[in-house]
C-alpha positions as CSV (number, residue, x, y, z in Angstrom):
1,M,8.4,5.6,-33.0
2,P,6.5,7.3,-30.0
3,R,8.2,7.7,-26.7
4,P,7.2,5.2,-24.1
5,K,4.6,6.4,-21.5
6,K,6.1,7.5,-18.3
7,T,4.9,5.7,-15.2
8,R,2.7,7.8,-12.9
9,N,2.2,7.3,-9.2
10,I,-1.5,7.5,-8.3
11,C,-1.9,6.9,-4.6
12,E,-5.7,6.6,-4.1
13,R,-8.9,6.2,-6.1
14,P,-11.6,8.9,-5.8
15,R,-14.4,8.1,-3.4
16,C,-16.9,9.0,-6.2
17,T,-16.2,8.5,-9.9
18,S,-19.0,10.7,-11.3
19,F,-20.9,13.9,-10.5
20,R,-24.1,14.9,-12.2
21,P,-26.0,18.2,-12.1
22,D,-29.6,18.3,-11.2
23,L,-30.4,18.8,-14.8
24,H,-30.2,15.4,-16.7
25,H,-28.0,15.9,-19.7
26,E,-26.7,13.1,-21.8
27,K,-23.4,14.9,-22.3
28,E,-20.5,13.7,-20.1
29,T,-17.1,15.1,-19.6
30,L,-14.2,12.7,-18.8
31,L,-11.4,13.4,-16.4
32,P,-8.6,10.8,-16.5
33,L,-7.5,9.4,-13.2
34,D,-4.0,10.9,-13.4
35,E,-5.5,14.4,-14.0
36,Y,-7.7,13.8,-11.0
37,E,-4.6,12.9,-9.0
38,V,-3.0,16.2,-10.0
39,I,-6.0,18.2,-8.9
40,R,-6.1,16.2,-5.6
41,L,-2.4,16.8,-4.9
42,I,-2.3,20.5,-5.8
43,D,-5.7,21.8,-4.8
44,Y,-6.7,19.4,-2.0
45,E,-3.4,18.4,-0.5
46,G,-1.8,21.8,-1.1
47,L,1.3,20.7,-2.8
48,N,3.0,22.9,-5.4
49,Q,3.6,21.6,-8.9
50,E,7.2,20.5,-8.2
51,Q,6.1,18.5,-5.2
52,C,3.2,17.0,-7.1
53,A,5.6,16.0,-10.0
54,A,8.0,14.4,-7.5
55,Q,5.2,12.4,-5.8
56,M,3.8,11.2,-9.1
57,G,7.2,10.5,-10.6
58,I,6.7,12.7,-13.7
59,S,8.0,16.1,-14.9
60,R,6.8,19.4,-13.6
61,T,5.9,20.5,-17.1
62,L,3.7,17.4,-17.5
63,V,2.0,18.2,-14.2
64,Q,1.4,21.8,-15.4
65,A,-0.2,20.6,-18.7
66,M,-2.3,17.9,-16.9
67,Y,-3.4,20.5,-14.3
68,A,-4.5,22.9,-17.1
69,R,-6.5,20.2,-18.9
70,A,-8.1,19.0,-15.6
71,R,-9.2,22.6,-14.7
72,K,-10.6,23.0,-18.2
73,Q,-12.7,19.8,-17.9
74,I,-14.0,20.9,-14.5
75,A,-14.9,24.4,-15.9
76,I,-16.8,22.7,-18.8
77,C,-18.8,20.7,-16.3
78,L,-19.7,23.8,-14.2
79,V,-20.5,26.1,-17.1
80,E,-22.3,23.7,-19.4
81,S,-23.9,21.6,-16.6
82,T,-22.5,18.3,-17.9
83,A,-21.8,15.3,-15.9
84,L,-18.2,14.6,-14.8
85,R,-16.8,11.1,-14.9
86,I,-13.4,10.1,-13.6
87,S,-12.1,7.4,-15.9
88,D,-10.4,4.6,-14.1
89,H,-7.9,3.1,-16.5
90,R,-4.8,3.2,-14.3
91,E,-3.8,1.2,-11.3
92,V,-3.5,2.7,-7.8
93,C,-0.5,2.1,-5.6
94,P,-0.7,-0.7,-3.1
95,K,-0.4,0.3,0.6
96,V,3.0,-1.1,1.2
97,H,6.2,-1.4,-0.9
98,K,9.7,-1.5,0.5
99,K,11.8,-0.1,-2.4
100,R,10.1,3.2,-3.4
101,P,7.2,4.7,-1.5
102,C,5.3,7.2,-3.7
103,C,3.1,8.8,-1.1
104,K,2.4,9.2,2.6
105,K,0.6,5.9,2.7
106,G,3.6,4.1,1.1
107,G,3.2,2.4,-2.3
108,T,4.7,1.8,-5.6
109,Q,4.5,3.1,-9.1
110,H,2.3,1.7,-11.8
111,E,1.8,2.1,-15.6
């Protein structure tokens, strides 16, 4: 029996969910929303992997693996000139929750 999926805190949706090069290729590279969140927290917000793991409510080793996968997907887009689409299958935290804020905005965790 597989282990249950760990809940991940995702605090905001991307402003844009797809990027396309000037060349119109049909090939598309998918970036899951949780991997986008890892990139946002580490590269944009400047958190380290431990801080990112704490904010998302997952282990540091999982953050490390997700970060490596996300960087690989972004590299594929740049090198092969493919479109990048951020898949949106997870919920984002609401702005206010009393019990457990997951980010600066305040929120809760979602599956």
